[in-house]
N, C-alpha and C positions, 0 to 999 in steps of 0.2 A: 378101466382107467382112461382109455382113448375117448370113450363116450363122455365122461365127466369133463375132460379138457375141451371137447367140442362144445358142450353145453355152456361151459364157462366162457369160452371165446365168443359164442353167439350172444350171450347175455351182456357182455361188455360192449358190444356194438350197438345195442338198442338205445341206451342213453345218448350216445354220440349222434345217432341218426335223428333222434327226437330233437336234440339241441340244434342240429343243422337245419331241420325243417322250420324251426322258429325264426332263424335269421338273426342278424345283429344290426340294430337300427343305426348305430354309429358307423359301422362299415358301410351300411346302405346309403347313408348320407354322402359318403365319399363316392360311391358308385353313381349316385344320382347326379353328380356334377356333369356327367355325360348328357343328361336330359335337360339341364338348366338353360341351354341355348333356346329351347322352345317351351319349357314348362316351368311353373313355380310349384312349390309344394308347401310353403310356409305362409302363403297368403292367398286369398281368393281373388287373384288377379290373372287374367288370361294373357298369354303372349301369342306366339305363332300357334302354339298348342294350348289346350285348356289347362286351367289350374288343376293340379293333382292333389291339392289339399283335401283330405277326407275322401279320397277316391275309393278306398276299400269299403265296400258295403253300399256304394252309390250306384244307382242305375246307370247303365251305359249311355253316353251321349246326352247328358242332361245338365251340363254346366250352363248356368244362365249367362247369356250374352256371348256364347261362343258359337261360331258357325261351323258345324260339323260337316264332313263330307257325306255324300249320299251313302257311300259304303258303310261308314260308321253308324249312321242313323239306322240303316237296314239291319246291321249287326245287333244293334240295341233294341230292336223291336221285340215285342212280347215280354217286356219286363226283365230283360237280361241285366244282371247286376255284376259289378266288378268285385268278385270274391277273390280270396287268395288263390283258389284253384284256377279260376279263369285268368287271373294275372299270370300265374305260373305257366299257363298254356300260351298266353299272348306274348309275353315279353321276349322269349327266344326268337320268334319270327312273326312280328306283327302283320306283315304283308301276306303271310300264309293263312293266318286265321281270319283276317279282315281283307278279303280280296278287293282291291280297288282303293284301299286307304291312301290318303295323301301324305301320311306320316313317312318321312324319309329315313328314319332310324332303322337300321338293319336288325337290331335286337341284341339282347344280352346272351352271351354264349355259355357262361359258367353258371351252373345250378346254384352255387353259393352266392353269386352276385344277385341272382334273381330273388333268392330267399332274403338276402340282406336288404335289397331295395323294397321289397314288400314289407319287411319289418319297419323300415324307415317310413314308408307311406302310411302304414298303420299308426305310427307314432304321431304323424301330422294330423290324424283324425281327432286326436285328443286335445289339440290346441284350441 
């Protein structure tokens, strides 16, 4: 009986984890407001930072007309692409992943905020 309860409990957590991993684009749009001082996501217009419209799946440091730091250019060498996995690694501590970046943002701390922002950024790719 205990084994059945354990299996049932474990199976109930799987769908919740899968849904969390996907993120919520609407919630992500709210979290993205922290980024809007420097970035746009709904238009191909650079500000202090590059436009993030269509960033998921885009090669690192390739937005036309944006002057990237040397650190970001080096980070993007050899065809590195902004995948969901790379963004998940980058967003909590950008300066740890890209040593010498000029981006002032300290990072997103909550895993759900990261998943939600990525879902939002993915939604801007379809525009």
